[in-house]
N, C-alpha and C positions, 0 to 999 in steps of 0.2 A: 916631743914636747911633753913635759911631765905636769900632770894636774893633781894637785893635792886636794883632799876632801874639804878641809876648812869647815865652814859654817854648817853645811848639810851633814857631814860626817859626825861632827860634834853633837848636832841636834838629834840625829838618829841614835847615837850611842847613849846619849843622856836618857832617852826614853827607856832603853834596856836597863841601864844602871839604876834608874829610879824604881823599876819593877823588881830589881834584884836586891833592893834595900832590905836588910835584915838577914840575908843569907850569910853563911859562915865561910871563912877562908877566902880563897881566890874567887869563889862564886859571886862575890859582891863587887870586886874591883878589877878583875882581869877580863878584858873584852871577850875573848874567845870562850872562856869558861862561863862567864855570866850569860852570854847569849845562849849557850847550850842549856844552862840551868833554867833560864826564863822560858825557852821554848818547851822544855819538858814539863815545867810547871803548868804552862798553858794547856798542854795535852792532858795532863792529869786532872786539871780542873774541869775540862770538858767531859772527860770520862766520869769524873765524880758527880757531875750534875745528872748524868744518866743513871748512875748507880744509886743515887739518893732516892730517886723515884721508885726503883726496884725494891730497895731496902724498906722503904716506908710501906709499900704495898704488902710485903711479907709480914711486917709487924702488925698491920691492921688485920690480916687474915688470921694470924696467931691469936690475937686478942678476941676476935669474933668467935673463933673456934672454941677457945677456952670458955667463954661466957655462954655460948649455946650448949656446950656439953654439960654445964651445970644444970641446965633445964632439960637434959635428956635428948638432945638433938645434935647430930654431927654438923660440921660446917657446910658440907655439900647439900645435905637435906634441908638445912636452914635457908641457904641461899635459893635453893630450888623452890621451897615453900613461899619465900618472899616474892619470887618472880611469878608464881602461880596466883598469889594473892593480889598482884598488881602493885606491890610496894616497890618503888624505885628509889632506894637510898643507896648512895655509894659506900664503899667499904670504909672510907675515912670517917663518915658520919656514924656508921654502925659501930665502929671501934670506939668512937668517942662516947656514944650512948652506953656501950657495954661497960666502959670504965667509970663514967661519971654519973650515969642515970640507969641503974640496974632495973628499976621498976618499969621504966619505959621499954627497956630492952626485953624484959620478961613478957610484956604485952605483945611485942613484935614476934617473939618466939611462939606465943600462943596462936597468933594469926598465921604463922608459917606452918604450924602443926595442922591447922584446920583446913 
């Protein structure tokens, strides 16, 4: 006895084709190719979410290092000084201060030196 997919197959495939909307060539309208493309896109999106965190942390460290060196302190010595001084600011906030509020950052560097 042969059972055709019917409603459930159509519903399952429609989900994939909706996610493949905007892809070029067969990737948008051929079931096998679209399924592969959507699966790979999901894997890359998952990986990208992890990489984004890594990239931003690198950017913050670069900015903090550049700003602290203007005041005669390396990044590692600056972070060590902050820890000794009991100042618990994360790298995102420090990078923001370094870029947008240099006076506040300068006072942090002085505290880290002391």
